[in-house]
All heavy atoms as TSV, in Angstrom:
chain	resi	resn	atom	element	x	y	z
A	1	MET	N	N	51.060	-38.460	-71.292
A	1	MET	CA	C	51.372	-39.841	-71.034
A	1	MET	C	C	52.604	-40.289	-71.837
A	1	MET	O	O	53.340	-41.143	-71.376
A	1	MET	CB	C	50.174	-40.717	-71.355
A	1	MET	CG	C	49.020	-40.528	-70.389
A	1	MET	SD	S	47.603	-41.578	-70.713
A	1	MET	CE	C	48.253	-43.167	-70.342
A	2	LEU	N	N	52.798	-39.700	-73.005
A	2	LEU	CA	C	53.972	-40.063	-73.807
A	2	LEU	C	C	55.250	-39.713	-73.062
A	2	LEU	O	O	56.193	-40.508	-73.032
A	2	LEU	CB	C	53.941	-39.368	-75.169
A	2	LEU	CG	C	55.139	-39.611	-76.077
A	2	LEU	CD1	C	55.288	-41.104	-76.390
A	2	LEU	CD2	C	55.007	-38.805	-77.353
A	3	PHE	N	N	55.268	-38.538	-72.428
A	3	PHE	CA	C	56.455	-38.161	-71.666
A	3	PHE	C	C	56.718	-39.162	-70.543
A	3	PHE	O	O	57.860	-39.550	-70.304
A	3	PHE	CB	C	56.327	-36.756	-71.083
A	3	PHE	CG	C	57.471	-36.415	-70.172
A	3	PHE	CD1	C	58.708	-36.102	-70.709
A	3	PHE	CD2	C	57.332	-36.458	-68.799
A	3	PHE	CE1	C	59.785	-35.824	-69.885
A	3	PHE	CE2	C	58.401	-36.171	-67.964
A	3	PHE	CZ	C	59.627	-35.852	-68.509
A	4	GLU	N	N	55.684	-39.590	-69.851
A	4	GLU	CA	C	55.845	-40.557	-68.756
A	4	GLU	C	C	56.423	-41.868	-69.280
A	4	GLU	O	O	57.281	-42.475	-68.632
A	4	GLU	CB	C	54.524	-40.790	-68.052
A	4	GLU	CG	C	54.054	-39.591	-67.251
A	4	GLU	CD	C	52.704	-39.807	-66.620
A	4	GLU	OE1	O	52.314	-40.966	-66.399
A	4	GLU	OE2	O	52.040	-38.794	-66.329
A	5	LEU	N	N	55.976	-42.317	-70.438
A	5	LEU	CA	C	56.505	-43.542	-71.042
A	5	LEU	C	C	57.986	-43.376	-71.378
A	5	LEU	O	O	58.806	-44.243	-71.042
A	5	LEU	CB	C	55.721	-43.888	-72.310
A	5	LEU	CG	C	56.230	-45.082	-73.096
A	5	LEU	CD1	C	55.904	-46.366	-72.353
A	5	LEU	CD2	C	55.635	-45.094	-74.481
A	6	ILE	N	N	58.325	-42.276	-72.000
A	6	ILE	CA	C	59.719	-42.012	-72.361
A	6	ILE	C	C	60.585	-41.920	-71.106
A	6	ILE	O	O	61.653	-42.517	-71.030
A	6	ILE	CB	C	59.829	-40.718	-73.207
A	6	ILE	CG1	C	59.153	-40.919	-74.561
A	6	ILE	CG2	C	61.282	-40.302	-73.389
A	6	ILE	CD1	C	58.947	-39.641	-75.353
A	7	ALA	N	N	60.121	-41.178	-70.109
A	7	ALA	CA	C	60.882	-41.003	-68.873
A	7	ALA	C	C	61.065	-42.327	-68.144
A	7	ALA	O	O	62.131	-42.599	-67.589
A	7	ALA	CB	C	60.193	-39.989	-67.971
A	8	HIS	N	N	60.037	-43.172	-68.147
A	8	HIS	CA	C	60.118	-44.469	-67.468
A	8	HIS	C	C	61.181	-45.370	-68.100
A	8	HIS	O	O	61.908	-46.063	-67.405
A	8	HIS	CB	C	58.764	-45.161	-67.481
A	8	HIS	CG	C	58.780	-46.526	-66.874
A	8	HIS	ND1	N	58.851	-46.719	-65.509
A	8	HIS	CD2	C	58.769	-47.738	-67.434
A	8	HIS	CE1	C	58.879	-48.022	-65.270
A	8	HIS	NE2	N	58.827	-48.658	-66.422
A	9	HIS	N	N	61.267	-45.360	-69.409
A	9	HIS	CA	C	62.214	-46.226	-70.115
A	9	HIS	C	C	63.617	-45.640	-70.221
A	9	HIS	O	O	64.557	-46.357	-70.532
A	9	HIS	CB	C	61.696	-46.530	-71.526
A	9	HIS	CG	C	60.574	-47.510	-71.534
A	9	HIS	ND1	N	60.767	-48.854	-71.389
A	9	HIS	CD2	C	59.240	-47.327	-71.642
A	9	HIS	CE1	C	59.606	-49.463	-71.422
A	9	HIS	NE2	N	58.657	-48.558	-71.568
A	10	PHE	N	N	63.764	-44.346	-69.957
A	10	PHE	CA	C	65.036	-43.661	-70.152
A	10	PHE	C	C	66.165	-44.355	-69.399
A	10	PHE	O	O	66.124	-44.504	-68.193
A	10	PHE	CB	C	64.913	-42.196	-69.715
A	10	PHE	CG	C	66.155	-41.386	-69.910
A	10	PHE	CD1	C	66.664	-41.196	-71.178
A	10	PHE	CD2	C	66.808	-40.823	-68.848
A	10	PHE	CE1	C	67.799	-40.439	-71.381
A	10	PHE	CE2	C	67.953	-40.064	-69.023
A	10	PHE	CZ	C	68.447	-39.876	-70.306
A	11	GLU	N	N	67.152	-44.808	-70.151
A	11	GLU	CA	C	68.363	-45.470	-69.663
A	11	GLU	C	C	68.077	-46.732	-68.848
A	11	GLU	O	O	68.917	-47.196	-68.089
A	11	GLU	CB	C	69.249	-44.494	-68.895
A	11	GLU	CG	C	69.726	-43.368	-69.779
A	11	GLU	CD	C	71.132	-42.894	-69.467
A	11	GLU	OE1	O	71.778	-43.468	-68.589
A	11	GLU	OE2	O	71.568	-41.953	-70.134
A	12	ARG	N	N	66.893	-47.333	-69.007
A	12	ARG	CA	C	66.566	-48.595	-68.346
A	12	ARG	C	C	66.283	-49.699	-69.355
A	12	ARG	O	O	66.700	-50.824	-69.170
A	12	ARG	CB	C	65.330	-48.436	-67.454
A	12	ARG	CG	C	65.573	-47.610	-66.240
A	12	ARG	CD	C	64.339	-47.632	-65.333
A	12	ARG	NE	N	64.413	-46.493	-64.446
A	12	ARG	CZ	C	63.442	-45.618	-64.252
A	12	ARG	NH1	N	62.289	-45.772	-64.849
A	12	ARG	NH2	N	63.608	-44.609	-63.450
A	13	GLN	N	N	65.525	-49.347	-70.373
A	13	GLN	CA	C	65.093	-50.315	-71.375
A	13	GLN	C	C	65.118	-49.660	-72.745
A	13	GLN	O	O	65.081	-48.442	-72.863
A	13	GLN	CB	C	63.661	-50.783	-71.096
A	13	GLN	CG	C	63.479	-51.533	-69.807
A	13	GLN	CD	C	62.006	-51.795	-69.540
A	13	GLN	OE1	O	61.177	-50.906	-69.672
A	13	GLN	NE2	N	61.691	-53.016	-69.152
A	14	SER	N	N	65.131	-50.515	-73.756
A	14	SER	CA	C	65.040	-50.001	-75.124
A	14	SER	C	C	63.620	-49.523	-75.388
A	14	SER	O	O	62.658	-50.039	-74.834
A	14	SER	CB	C	65.385	-51.099	-76.128
A	14	SER	OG	O	66.707	-51.503	-75.958
A	15	LEU	N	N	63.525	-48.546	-76.243
A	15	LEU	CA	C	62.229	-47.997	-76.609
A	15	LEU	C	C	62.290	-47.611	-78.076
A	15	LEU	O	O	63.221	-46.939	-78.504
A	15	LEU	CB	C	61.914	-46.769	-75.748
A	15	LEU	CG	C	60.586	-46.070	-75.967
A	15	LEU	CD1	C	59.428	-46.992	-75.587
A	15	LEU	CD2	C	60.518	-44.796	-75.136
A	16	VAL	N	N	61.313	-48.046	-78.839
A	16	VAL	CA	C	61.222	-47.690	-80.249
A	16	VAL	C	C	60.051	-46.729	-80.403
A	16	VAL	O	O	58.936	-47.021	-79.986
A	16	VAL	CB	C	61.000	-48.932	-81.130
A	16	VAL	CG1	C	60.783	-48.532	-82.578
A	16	VAL	CG2	C	62.150	-49.907	-81.001
A	17	LEU	N	N	60.332	-45.586	-80.976
A	17	LEU	CA	C	59.298	-44.592	-81.241
A	17	LEU	C	C	59.210	-44.361	-82.737
A	17	LEU	O	O	60.228	-44.268	-83.412
A	17	LEU	CB	C	59.631	-43.258	-80.573
A	17	LEU	CG	C	59.695	-43.220	-79.060
A	17	LEU	CD1	C	60.189	-41.851	-78.597
A	17	LEU	CD2	C	58.342	-43.505	-78.463
A	18	THR	N	N	58.013	-44.259	-83.231
A	18	THR	CA	C	57.820	-43.845	-84.617
A	18	THR	C	C	56.921	-42.615	-84.601
A	18	THR	O	O	56.046	-42.477	-83.742
A	18	THR	CB	C	57.162	-44.949	-85.471
A	18	THR	OG1	O	55.855	-45.239	-84.957
A	18	THR	CG2	C	58.013	-46.206	-85.465
A	19	ALA	N	N	57.155	-41.715	-85.512
A	19	ALA	CA	C	56.358	-40.494	-85.567
A	19	ALA	C	C	56.239	-40.039	-87.006
A	19	ALA	O	O	57.133	-40.250	-87.808
A	19	ALA	CB	C	57.018	-39.397	-84.728
A	20	ASN	N	N	55.120	-39.436	-87.308
A	20	ASN	CA	C	54.944	-38.890	-88.652
A	20	ASN	C	C	55.196	-37.386	-88.675
A	20	ASN	O	O	54.908	-36.729	-89.658
A	20	ASN	CB	C	53.553	-39.228	-89.199
A	20	ASN	CG	C	52.441	-38.639	-88.364
A	20	ASN	OD1	O	52.676	-38.065	-87.316
A	20	ASN	ND2	N	51.211	-38.800	-88.827
A	21	GLN	N	N	55.722	-36.857	-87.581
A	21	GLN	CA	C	56.045	-35.443	-87.486
A	21	GLN	C	C	57.522	-35.278	-87.162
A	21	GLN	O	O	58.068	-36.045	-86.369
A	21	GLN	CB	C	55.232	-34.769	-86.371
A	21	GLN	CG	C	53.733	-34.809	-86.590
A	21	GLN	CD	C	53.306	-33.996	-87.792
A	21	GLN	OE1	O	53.862	-32.941	-88.072
A	21	GLN	NE2	N	52.328	-34.492	-88.518
A	22	PRO	N	N	58.180	-34.282	-87.738
A	22	PRO	CA	C	59.585	-34.022	-87.384
A	22	PRO	C	C	59.672	-33.494	-85.952
A	22	PRO	O	O	58.683	-33.011	-85.387
A	22	PRO	CB	C	60.015	-32.961	-88.394
A	22	PRO	CG	C	58.756	-32.288	-88.809
A	22	PRO	CD	C	57.674	-33.333	-88.728
A	23	PHE	N	N	60.862	-33.584	-85.369
A	23	PHE	CA	C	61.059	-33.099	-84.008
A	23	PHE	C	C	60.621	-31.647	-83.849
A	23	PHE	O	O	60.105	-31.262	-82.803
A	23	PHE	CB	C	62.525	-33.230	-83.591
A	23	PHE	CG	C	62.971	-34.653	-83.408
A	23	PHE	CD1	C	64.154	-35.089	-83.980
A	23	PHE	CD2	C	62.236	-35.559	-82.670
A	23	PHE	CE1	C	64.594	-36.392	-83.806
A	23	PHE	CE2	C	62.655	-36.863	-82.485
A	23	PHE	CZ	C	63.837	-37.283	-83.061
A	24	SER	N	N	60.794	-30.859	-84.877
A	24	SER	CA	C	60.448	-29.430	-84.799
A	24	SER	C	C	58.956	-29.199	-84.550
A	24	SER	O	O	58.563	-28.129	-84.094
A	24	SER	CB	C	60.873	-28.709	-86.080
A	24	SER	OG	O	60.200	-29.252	-87.194
A	25	ARG	N	N	58.120	-30.198	-84.799
A	25	ARG	CA	C	56.669	-30.043	-84.603
A	25	ARG	C	C	56.161	-30.764	-83.361
A	25	ARG	O	O	54.962	-30.760	-83.098
A	25	ARG	CB	C	55.940	-30.535	-85.844
A	25	ARG	CG	C	56.279	-29.656	-87.050
A	25	ARG	CD	C	55.361	-29.785	-88.207
A	25	ARG	NE	N	53.975	-29.629	-87.830
A	25	ARG	CZ	C	52.980	-30.079	-88.588
A	25	ARG	NH1	N	53.233	-30.675	-89.725
A	25	ARG	NH2	N	51.729	-29.926	-88.220
A	26	TRP	N	N	57.056	-31.391	-82.582
A	26	TRP	CA	C	56.626	-32.110	-81.381
A	26	TRP	C	C	56.002	-31.175	-80.355
A	26	TRP	O	O	55.188	-31.601	-79.546
A	26	TRP	CB	C	57.791	-32.878	-80.779
A	26	TRP	CG	C	57.992	-34.222	-81.401
A	26	TRP	CD1	C	57.817	-34.558	-82.705
A	26	TRP	CD2	C	58.418	-35.405	-80.735
A	26	TRP	NE1	N	58.120	-35.873	-82.903
A	26	TRP	CE2	C	58.492	-36.414	-81.703
A	26	TRP	CE3	C	58.763	-35.693	-79.427
A	26	TRP	CZ2	C	58.875	-37.709	-81.398
A	26	TRP	CZ3	C	59.153	-36.980	-79.122
A	26	TRP	CH2	C	59.196	-37.980	-80.097
A	27	GLY	N	N	56.365	-29.915	-80.368
A	27	GLY	CA	C	55.786	-28.955	-79.431
A	27	GLY	C	C	54.283	-28.824	-79.562
A	27	GLY	O	O	53.596	-28.430	-78.620
A	28	GLU	N	N	53.747	-29.173	-80.713
A	28	GLU	CA	C	52.306	-29.114	-80.942
A	28	GLU	C	C	51.563	-30.206	-80.178
A	28	GLU	O	O	50.354	-30.125	-79.996
A	28	GLU	CB	C	52.010	-29.250	-82.437
A	28	GLU	CG	C	52.611	-28.141	-83.275
A	28	GLU	CD	C	52.530	-28.412	-84.763
A	28	GLU	OE1	O	51.820	-29.359	-85.173
A	28	GLU	OE2	O	53.188	-27.697	-85.528
A	29	ASN	N	N	52.288	-31.238	-79.731
A	29	ASN	CA	C	51.648	-32.378	-79.078
A	29	ASN	C	C	51.746	-32.358	-77.556
A	29	ASN	O	O	51.139	-33.185	-76.900
A	29	ASN	CB	C	52.262	-33.680	-79.598
A	29	ASN	CG	C	52.046	-33.835	-81.079
A	29	ASN	OD1	O	50.940	-33.699	-81.554
A	29	ASN	ND2	N	53.110	-34.078	-81.812
A	30	PHE	N	N	52.522	-31.441	-77.019
A	30	PHE	CA	C	52.681	-31.325	-75.573
A	30	PHE	C	C	52.157	-29.969	-75.128
A	30	PHE	O	O	52.332	-28.969	-75.810
A	30	PHE	CB	C	54.155	-31.460	-75.179
A	30	PHE	CG	C	54.726	-32.836	-75.407
A	30	PHE	CD1	C	55.429	-33.119	-76.571
A	30	PHE	CD2	C	54.570	-33.830	-74.464
A	30	PHE	CE1	C	55.964	-34.375	-76.793
A	30	PHE	CE2	C	55.097	-35.094	-74.673
A	30	PHE	CZ	C	55.796	-35.371	-75.832
A	31	ALA	N	N	51.542	-29.938	-73.958
A	31	ALA	CA	C	50.975	-28.688	-73.448
A	31	ALA	C	C	52.044	-27.709	-72.988
A	31	ALA	O	O	51.831	-26.511	-73.017
A	31	ALA	CB	C	50.026	-28.998	-72.293
A	32	ASP	N	N	53.199	-28.217	-72.579
A	32	ASP	CA	C	54.246	-27.382	-71.990
A	32	ASP	C	C	55.540	-27.547	-72.787
A	32	ASP	O	O	55.965	-28.667	-73.066
A	32	ASP	CB	C	54.450	-27.825	-70.547
A	32	ASP	CG	C	55.459	-27.010	-69.777
A	32	ASP	OD1	O	56.146	-26.159	-70.380
A	32	ASP	OD2	O	55.575	-27.230	-68.562
A	33	SER	N	N	56.179	-26.436	-73.135
A	33	SER	CA	C	57.410	-26.508	-73.926
A	33	SER	C	C	58.543	-27.190	-73.155
A	33	SER	O	O	59.395	-27.833	-73.757
A	33	SER	CB	C	57.840	-25.112	-74.385
A	33	SER	OG	O	58.150	-24.300	-73.274
A	34	MET	N	N	58.567	-27.070	-71.832
A	34	MET	CA	C	59.607	-27.732	-71.037
A	34	MET	C	C	59.458	-29.255	-71.100
A	34	MET	O	O	60.445	-29.972	-71.149
A	34	MET	CB	C	59.571	-27.254	-69.579
A	34	MET	CG	C	59.984	-25.801	-69.425
A	34	MET	SD	S	61.640	-25.447	-70.060
A	34	MET	CE	C	62.627	-26.316	-68.883
A	35	ILE	N	N	58.227	-29.736	-71.123
A	35	ILE	CA	C	57.994	-31.179	-71.251
A	35	ILE	C	C	58.409	-31.641	-72.640
A	35	ILE	O	O	58.978	-32.713	-72.806
A	35	ILE	CB	C	56.522	-31.539	-70.950
A	35	ILE	CG1	C	56.247	-31.317	-69.468
A	35	ILE	CG2	C	56.210	-32.965	-71.361
A	35	ILE	CD1	C	54.835	-31.586	-69.037
A	36	THR	N	N	58.156	-30.821	-73.648
A	36	THR	CA	C	58.578	-31.153	-75.009
A	36	THR	C	C	60.095	-31.305	-75.073
A	36	THR	O	O	60.600	-32.289	-75.617
A	36	THR	CB	C	58.137	-30.059	-76.004
A	36	THR	OG1	O	56.732	-29.877	-75.909
A	36	THR	CG2	C	58.526	-30.423	-77.419
A	37	VAL	N	N	60.813	-30.344	-74.511
A	37	VAL	CA	C	62.271	-30.390	-74.520
A	37	VAL	C	C	62.767	-31.614	-73.758
A	37	VAL	O	O	63.663	-32.325	-74.215
A	37	VAL	CB	C	62.863	-29.091	-73.928
A	37	VAL	CG1	C	64.354	-29.211	-73.706
A	37	VAL	CG2	C	62.553	-27.918	-74.836
A	38	ALA	N	N	62.171	-31.894	-72.601
A	38	ALA	CA	C	62.586	-33.061	-71.808
A	38	ALA	C	C	62.310	-34.367	-72.546
A	38	ALA	O	O	63.141	-35.282	-72.545
A	38	ALA	CB	C	61.872	-33.054	-70.465
A	39	ALA	N	N	61.164	-34.466	-73.197
A	39	ALA	CA	C	60.829	-35.677	-73.954
A	39	ALA	C	C	61.795	-35.867	-75.114
A	39	ALA	O	O	62.279	-36.983	-75.360
A	39	ALA	CB	C	59.393	-35.604	-74.461
A	40	LEU	N	N	62.090	-34.800	-75.837
A	40	LEU	CA	C	63.036	-34.893	-76.949
A	40	LEU	C	C	64.438	-35.236	-76.454
A	40	LEU	O	O	65.128	-36.060	-77.053
A	40	LEU	CB	C	63.066	-33.590	-77.749
A	40	LEU	CG	C	61.888	-33.388	-78.675
A	40	LEU	CD1	C	61.880	-31.974	-79.230
A	40	LEU	CD2	C	61.915	-34.402	-79.789
A	41	ASP	N	N	64.847	-34.623	-75.363
A	41	ASP	CA	C	66.173	-34.891	-74.804
A	41	ASP	C	C	66.312	-36.375	-74.459
A	41	ASP	O	O	67.305	-37.011	-74.810
A	41	ASP	CB	C	66.390	-34.031	-73.561
A	41	ASP	CG	C	67.748	-34.265	-72.941
A	41	ASP	OD1	O	68.756	-34.060	-73.649
A	41	ASP	OD2	O	67.806	-34.654	-71.756
A	42	ARG	N	N	65.321	-36.926	-73.807
A	42	ARG	CA	C	65.374	-38.341	-73.435
A	42	ARG	C	C	65.213	-39.250	-74.656
A	42	ARG	O	O	65.763	-40.332	-74.699
A	42	ARG	CB	C	64.312	-38.645	-72.385
A	42	ARG	CG	C	64.671	-38.078	-71.020
A	42	ARG	CD	C	63.458	-38.060	-70.101
A	42	ARG	NE	N	63.780	-37.619	-68.762
A	42	ARG	CZ	C	63.936	-36.352	-68.392
A	42	ARG	NH1	N	63.806	-35.388	-69.291
A	42	ARG	NH2	N	64.221	-36.026	-67.156
A	43	SER	N	N	64.447	-38.799	-75.627
A	43	SER	CA	C	64.199	-39.623	-76.822
A	43	SER	C	C	65.426	-39.760	-77.707
A	43	SER	O	O	65.626	-40.797	-78.332
A	43	SER	CB	C	63.071	-39.018	-77.661
A	43	SER	OG	O	61.872	-39.005	-76.945
A	44	ILE	N	N	66.237	-38.717	-77.788
A	44	ILE	CA	C	67.359	-38.767	-78.726
A	44	ILE	C	C	68.707	-39.035	-78.059
A	44	ILE	O	O	69.718	-39.156	-78.741
A	44	ILE	CB	C	67.433	-37.481	-79.581
A	44	ILE	CG1	C	67.658	-36.243	-78.723
A	44	ILE	CG2	C	66.180	-37.336	-80.417
A	44	ILE	CD1	C	67.858	-34.971	-79.527
A	45	HIS	N	N	68.712	-39.189	-76.732
A	45	HIS	CA	C	69.949	-39.495	-76.013
A	45	HIS	C	C	70.310	-40.959	-76.255
A	45	HIS	O	O	69.489	-41.847	-76.053
A	45	HIS	CB	C	69.737	-39.233	-74.519
A	45	HIS	CG	C	70.961	-39.396	-73.687
A	45	HIS	ND1	N	71.998	-38.493	-73.729
A	45	HIS	CD2	C	71.315	-40.354	-72.813
A	45	HIS	CE1	C	72.936	-38.885	-72.888
A	45	HIS	NE2	N	72.554	-40.016	-72.321
A	46	HIS	N	N	71.526	-41.239	-76.711
A	46	HIS	CA	C	71.987	-42.613	-77.021
A	46	HIS	C	C	71.043	-43.292	-78.020
A	46	HIS	O	O	70.578	-44.399	-77.788
A	46	HIS	CB	C	72.066	-43.484	-75.766
A	46	HIS	CG	C	73.031	-43.024	-74.742
A	46	HIS	ND1	N	74.369	-42.852	-75.004
A	46	HIS	CD2	C	72.858	-42.702	-73.442
A	46	HIS	CE1	C	74.979	-42.456	-73.897
A	46	HIS	NE2	N	74.082	-42.335	-72.943
A	47	THR	N	N	70.775	-42.630	-79.117
A	47	THR	CA	C	69.785	-43.185	-80.042
A	47	THR	C	C	70.311	-43.267	-81.467
A	47	THR	O	O	71.307	-42.645	-81.818
A	47	THR	CB	C	68.503	-42.321	-80.012
A	47	THR	OG1	O	67.463	-43.001	-80.676
A	47	THR	CG2	C	68.716	-40.996	-80.695
A	48	ILE	N	N	69.622	-44.024	-82.241
A	48	ILE	CA	C	69.826	-44.077	-83.691
A	48	ILE	C	C	68.541	-43.561	-84.315
A	48	ILE	O	O	67.459	-44.085	-84.038
A	48	ILE	CB	C	70.108	-45.513	-84.180
A	48	ILE	CG1	C	71.408	-46.026	-83.558
A	48	ILE	CG2	C	70.160	-45.555	-85.698
A	48	ILE	CD1	C	71.649	-47.506	-83.820
A	49	ILE	N	N	68.652	-42.522	-85.118
A	49	ILE	CA	C	67.484	-41.948	-85.774
A	49	ILE	C	C	67.499	-42.380	-87.235
A	49	ILE	O	O	68.484	-42.176	-87.936
A	49	ILE	CB	C	67.491	-40.408	-85.666
A	49	ILE	CG1	C	67.431	-39.999	-84.200
A	49	ILE	CG2	C	66.329	-39.817	-86.460
A	49	ILE	CD1	C	67.615	-38.516	-83.977
A	50	ILE	N	N	66.406	-42.962	-87.655
A	50	ILE	CA	C	66.243	-43.374	-89.048
A	50	ILE	C	C	65.143	-42.509	-89.642
A	50	ILE	O	O	63.980	-42.599	-89.243
A	50	ILE	CB	C	65.887	-44.869	-89.158
A	50	ILE	CG1	C	66.979	-45.714	-88.509
A	50	ILE	CG2	C	65.669	-45.257	-90.617
A	50	ILE	CD1	C	66.620	-47.171	-88.361
A	51	ASP	N	N	65.512	-41.658	-90.555
A	51	ASP	CA	C	64.566	-40.746	-91.198
A	51	ASP	C	C	64.149	-41.357	-92.527
A	51	ASP	O	O	64.968	-41.514	-93.431
A	51	ASP	CB	C	65.221	-39.380	-91.404
A	51	ASP	CG	C	64.256	-38.330	-91.908
A	51	ASP	OD1	O	63.032	-38.549	-91.832
A	51	ASP	OD2	O	64.741	-37.285	-92.367
A	52	ILE	N	N	62.896	-41.712	-92.629
A	52	ILE	CA	C	62.373	-42.335	-93.844
A	52	ILE	C	C	61.505	-41.303	-94.559
A	52	ILE	O	O	60.452	-40.907	-94.059
A	52	ILE	CB	C	61.558	-43.597	-93.522
A	52	ILE	CG1	C	62.442	-44.607	-92.777
A	52	ILE	CG2	C	60.962	-44.193	-94.787
A	52	ILE	CD1	C	61.692	-45.795	-92.237
A	53	ASN	N	N	61.961	-40.869	-95.697
A	53	ASN	CA	C	61.203	-39.908	-96.496
A	53	ASN	C	C	60.498	-40.650	-97.620
A	53	ASN	O	O	60.980	-40.727	-98.739
A	53	ASN	CB	C	62.131	-38.834	-97.072
A	53	ASN	CG	C	62.682	-37.930	-96.010
A	53	ASN	OD1	O	61.943	-37.478	-95.156
A	53	ASN	ND2	N	63.977	-37.681	-96.041
A	54	ALA	N	N	59.358	-41.210	-97.277
A	54	ALA	CA	C	58.579	-41.966	-98.255
A	54	ALA	C	C	57.097	-41.730	-97.999
A	54	ALA	O	O	56.699	-41.340	-96.902
A	54	ALA	CB	C	58.895	-43.450	-98.146
A	55	GLU	N	N	56.317	-41.975	-99.003
A	55	GLU	CA	C	54.882	-41.827	-98.851
A	55	GLU	C	C	54.348	-42.930	-97.937
A	55	GLU	O	O	54.837	-44.055	-97.935
A	55	GLU	CB	C	54.206	-41.913	-100.226
A	55	GLU	CG	C	52.742	-41.536	-100.185
A	55	GLU	CD	C	52.141	-41.420	-101.585
A	55	GLU	OE1	O	52.840	-41.696	-102.560
A	55	GLU	OE2	O	50.969	-41.064	-101.652
A	56	SER	N	N	53.342	-42.616	-97.193
A	56	SER	CA	C	52.716	-43.544	-96.262
A	56	SER	C	C	52.193	-44.782	-96.993
A	56	SER	O	O	51.585	-44.676	-98.064
A	56	SER	CB	C	51.552	-42.838	-95.561
A	56	SER	OG	O	50.661	-43.750	-94.988
A	57	PHE	N	N	52.406	-45.952	-96.396
A	57	PHE	CA	C	51.865	-47.181	-96.975
A	57	PHE	C	C	50.341	-47.148	-96.989
A	57	PHE	O	O	49.706	-47.628	-97.922
A	57	PHE	CB	C	52.342	-48.413	-96.195
A	57	PHE	CG	C	53.790	-48.741	-96.421
A	57	PHE	CD1	C	54.689	-48.719	-95.371
A	57	PHE	CD2	C	54.254	-49.071	-97.679
A	57	PHE	CE1	C	56.018	-49.025	-95.578
A	57	PHE	CE2	C	55.580	-49.369	-97.898
A	57	PHE	CZ	C	56.468	-49.341	-96.841
A	58	ARG	N	N	49.743	-46.584	-95.956
A	58	ARG	CA	C	48.277	-46.488	-95.911
A	58	ARG	C	C	47.762	-45.597	-97.038
A	58	ARG	O	O	46.748	-45.888	-97.666
A	58	ARG	CB	C	47.819	-45.941	-94.557
A	58	ARG	CG	C	48.006	-46.913	-93.436
A	58	ARG	CD	C	47.384	-46.377	-92.148
A	58	ARG	NE	N	47.883	-47.127	-91.038
A	58	ARG	CZ	C	48.600	-46.625	-90.049
A	58	ARG	NH1	N	48.861	-45.345	-90.009
A	58	ARG	NH2	N	49.041	-47.388	-89.075
A	59	LYS	N	N	48.478	-44.500	-97.282
A	59	LYS	CA	C	48.071	-43.591	-98.358
A	59	LYS	C	C	48.205	-44.279	-99.718
A	59	LYS	O	O	47.340	-44.143	-100.577
A	59	LYS	CB	C	48.931	-42.327	-98.306
A	59	LYS	CG	C	48.463	-41.224	-99.196
A	59	LYS	CD	C	49.291	-39.966	-98.969
A	59	LYS	CE	C	48.835	-38.829	-99.826
A	59	LYS	NZ	N	49.637	-37.612	-99.598
A	60	GLN	N	N	49.288	-45.023	-99.903
A	60	GLN	CA	C	49.475	-45.768	-101.150
A	60	GLN	C	C	48.372	-46.799	-101.342
A	60	GLN	O	O	47.833	-46.951	-102.435
A	60	GLN	CB	C	50.844	-46.461	-101.161
A	60	GLN	CG	C	52.000	-45.534	-101.287
A	60	GLN	CD	C	53.343	-46.275	-101.182
A	60	GLN	OE1	O	53.388	-47.487	-101.033
A	60	GLN	NE2	N	54.424	-45.526	-101.237
A	61	ALA	N	N	48.043	-47.529	-100.273
A	61	ALA	CA	C	47.001	-48.560	-100.355
A	61	ALA	C	C	45.634	-47.943	-100.673
A	61	ALA	O	O	44.883	-48.487	-101.477
A	61	ALA	CB	C	46.932	-49.346	-99.050
A	62	ALA	N	N	45.334	-46.802	-100.064
A	62	ALA	CA	C	44.078	-46.122	-100.330
A	62	ALA	C	C	44.007	-45.670	-101.787
A	62	ALA	O	O	42.975	-45.821	-102.443
A	62	ALA	CB	C	43.903	-44.934	-99.387
A	63	ALA	N	N	45.104	-45.143	-102.304
A	63	ALA	CA	C	45.139	-44.714	-103.702
A	63	ALA	C	C	44.946	-45.907	-104.623
A	63	ALA	O	O	44.232	-45.835	-105.626
A	63	ALA	CB	C	46.454	-44.002	-104.003
A	64	TRP	N	N	45.579	-47.038	-104.283
A	64	TRP	CA	C	45.440	-48.250	-105.091
A	64	TRP	C	C	43.996	-48.755	-105.077
A	64	TRP	O	O	43.459	-49.144	-106.109
A	64	TRP	CB	C	46.400	-49.330	-104.571
A	64	TRP	CG	C	46.325	-50.594	-105.336
A	64	TRP	CD1	C	45.735	-51.743	-104.968
A	64	TRP	CD2	C	46.825	-50.830	-106.665
A	64	TRP	NE1	N	45.844	-52.699	-105.946
A	64	TRP	CE2	C	46.513	-52.141	-107.007
A	64	TRP	CE3	C	47.512	-50.032	-107.589
A	64	TRP	CZ2	C	46.864	-52.701	-108.227
A	64	TRP	CZ3	C	47.861	-50.593	-108.811
A	64	TRP	CH2	C	47.533	-51.900	-109.106
A	65	ARG	N	N	43.356	-48.718	-103.905
A	65	ARG	CA	C	41.957	-49.153	-103.804
A	65	ARG	C	C	41.055	-48.250	-104.648
A	65	ARG	O	O	40.128	-48.729	-105.307
A	65	ARG	CB	C	41.491	-49.135	-102.358
A	65	ARG	CG	C	41.961	-50.314	-101.548
A	65	ARG	CD	C	41.242	-50.415	-100.197
A	65	ARG	NE	N	41.379	-49.204	-99.384
A	65	ARG	CZ	C	42.392	-48.952	-98.566
A	65	ARG	NH1	N	43.370	-49.821	-98.429
A	65	ARG	NH2	N	42.413	-47.839	-97.865
A	66	ASN	N	N	41.335	-46.930	-104.636
A	66	ASN	CA	C	40.517	-46.005	-105.416
A	66	ASN	C	C	40.692	-46.230	-106.914
A	66	ASN	O	O	39.759	-46.069	-107.679
A	66	ASN	CB	C	40.863	-44.558	-105.060
A	66	ASN	CG	C	40.362	-44.173	-103.691
A	66	ASN	OD1	O	39.424	-44.781	-103.171
A	66	ASN	ND2	N	40.989	-43.191	-103.081
A	67	LEU	N	N	41.899	-46.605	-107.349
A	67	LEU	CA	C	42.134	-46.893	-108.760
A	67	LEU	C	C	41.463	-48.186	-109.178
A	67	LEU	O	O	41.008	-48.326	-110.315
A	67	LEU	CB	C	43.640	-46.984	-109.048
A	67	LEU	CG	C	44.412	-45.673	-108.989
A	67	LEU	CD1	C	45.902	-45.934	-109.169
A	67	LEU	CD2	C	43.915	-44.708	-110.065
A	68	SER	N	N	41.388	-49.147	-108.264
A	68	SER	CA	C	40.812	-50.460	-108.558
A	68	SER	C	C	39.291	-50.419	-108.604
A	68	SER	O	O	38.663	-51.304	-109.180
A	68	SER	CB	C	41.245	-51.479	-107.510
A	68	SER	OG	O	42.630	-51.599	-107.486
A	69	SER	N	N	38.668	-49.408	-108.001
A	69	SER	CA	C	37.195	-49.335	-107.924
A	69	SER	C	C	36.569	-48.938	-109.211
A	69	SER	O	O	36.988	-48.260	-110.024
A	69	SER	CB	C	36.768	-48.340	-106.851
A	69	SER	OG	O	37.301	-48.679	-105.614
């Protein structure tokens, strides 16, 4: 379904995607490698990629809750 969403919006509308996996691991989420390549091709065409290398806010909040207990 993710591929269908990406394909539907491709060059028609803006689409914001967030992922906790690098592009190199997207193949693990699609059954077919050709669909993975097509999804990545459409996702990064005319795009701005912002790579945020930081710890998850949820993980930080959980750690804070555990310290407060």
